[in-house]
Each structure stands twice: as C-alpha cells, then as structure tokens.
C-alpha positions, 0 to 999 in steps of 0.5 A, spaced: 203 177 054 203 184 057 197 186 052 193 179 053 194 181 061 192 188 060 186 186 056 184 181 062 185 186 067 180 191 063 175 186 062 175 184 069 174 192 071 168 192 066 165 186 069 166 189 076 163 196 074 157 193 071 155 189 077 155 196 081 149 200 080 149 207 080 141 207 082 138 207 089 132 204 090 127 208 094 122 204 098 116 209 099 109 208 103 104 203 100 110 198 098 111 202 092 119 203 090 123 206 084 130 207 082 133 214 082 141 215 080 145 215 086 148 222 086 141 226 084 139 232 089 134 230 094 129 236 095 126 237 102 124 242 107 123 249 105 125 248 097 120 242 097 114 246 101 115 252 096 115 248 090 108 244 093 105 251 094 107 254 087 103 247 084 097 249 089 097 256 087 097 254 079 092 249 080 087 254 084 089 259 079 087 255 073 080 254 076 081 246 078 079 243 085 085 240 089 085 233 089 080 230 095 084 228 101 091 230 103 096 230 098 103 227 100 110 228 097 113 222 098 120 223 094 122 229 090 129 229 086 133 233 081 139 231 076 146 233 078 150 237 076 145 243 077 146 246 070 142 240 067 135 238 068 131 232 069 127 231 075 122 226 079 116 227 084 112 222 087 106 224 090 100 220 094 093 222 094 086 219 095 084 217 088 077 219 085 078 214 080 077 206 081 082 201 078 076 198 075 074 204 071 081 204 068 081 197 067 075 197 063 076 203 059 076 203 052 080 206 047 076 211 046 075 212 053 083 213 054 083 218 048 078 222 052 082 222 058 088 224 054 084 230 051 082 232 058 089 231 062 092 235 056 087 241 057 088 241 064 096 241 063 095 247 058 091 251 063 095 249 069 102 251 065 099 258 062 099 261 069 106 259 070 108 263 064 109 256 061 106 253 054 103 246 053 106 244 046 103 237 045 101 231 048 105 225 046 099 220 048 096 216 054 097 209 055 095 203 060 100 199 063 100 194 069 105 195 074 106 189 079 099 187 078 096 194 079 093 198 073 096 205 071 096 210 066 102 214 063 101 220 060 106 224 056 107 231 053 112 236 051 112 243 055 116 250 054 122 251 059 126 256 061 132 253 057 128 250 052 123 244 051 121 239 056 119 232 056 114 230 061 112 223 063 106 222 068 105 215 071 098 215 075 098 208 079 092 206 082 093 202 089 087 200 092 083 207 094 090 211 093 093 214 087 101 214 087 103 219 081 110 219 078 112 225 075 119 225 071 121 230 066 128 232 062 130 238 058 130 235 051 136 238 049 140 233 054 135 228 051 141 223 049 143 224 057 137 223 060 132 220 056 134 213 057 135 214 065 128 217 065 125 211 061 129 206 066 126 210 072 119 209 069 120 202 068 123 201 075 117 202 079 114 197 083 109 195 088 110 190 093 115 188 099 122 189 098 126 183 096 
C-alpha cells in the first residue's frame, strides 16, 4: 500500500511539473513573440550597445552596407549558467525584400540566396577572427501566415564550433530576424531548446 501511495504521489508530482513551463513568451513589437527559457540572462544597456557596435563594425569592415532604415534590437539573451553558450537575438529593420518575392522564389532562387548569405557570413566572420565552416541549408517557412526564410550554418567559436540558425521573418514592410545559436559540444543540452524556440515564433495578438 505504501509503494502504491508513493507511485501515485510521484505521478502527481510529474503531472504538476509538466504543467509548469520553464519558458517565458516575450511579446515584441509588430505583434511578434517568441519563447525563451525563464532563467536566461537578458542583455541590455552597455553590454547590448557594445555587441551592436561590434556587429556594425564587422559589417562595414567586410564591405557591406548597413540595412536601410534603422535597425532596432528587440531582444537579446544568453544561456545560463554563463559557462555554457546558447543565445538569441531578435532585430527589426526595414525590409529590402518583399514577402511576395520570397513566396514566388523557385528552388534555384533559394539556392542562390543561400550561397549569397553564406558568402556574406564568411566575410563578416573573418573580420571577427572567426571562420565560416559550412552552410546547413536554407528553407522557406510560413509562420502564422507570414513568409520566412531560415538559414543555418556552422562557425568556429572560442570554445569550439557553433551552430547558428537565422530566421528572417517578413511582416509587411519590416523584417524581423531571429538569430539563435549554440555551442555544438553542448548540443545534447541546447539543440532541442533552440529548435523549440525557433518553432515558438508567432505573429499575432496574445491569446
């Protein structure tokens, strides 16, 4: 009887725990939202400004023009504990590509876009003393009725290779980019988390 009671108690505990999500949904401008682990470290202030400045410098040194219009960082967070590495950065800019162009793109068009993005990343990473390792492909997705492209690649990092997934979501005249990355040595821990976050992206009013 005691064993039976213990099993029931354990089942109740698991059921209760499973109902309590360890993710928080962040509601961002343009009615865009994404789920992020509750304990991740939100980056803001001077730290975020320094990261943005480094990104701008790398873009210019690589010989690329900055995106048209103002680029706004909507969210940036890193994994905890800080000895691990996974991250998300969400940015908004005016789009230089129309949603209709992406919807109408053929397989060869998407392959050409993949090659172009790979070349841009290779040049941009090189000025940061990092190396572009390989493209993992580009795919077209529909998110809440809006078209998006997802480009994934591998790069070097201070503590081993990193996998990066860039989701470019086209909402009217705006582009929302979700950049998610994780250290491959910690893939067993972070790969499912990153994939869940990517799948959690939504456009629309809360509820």
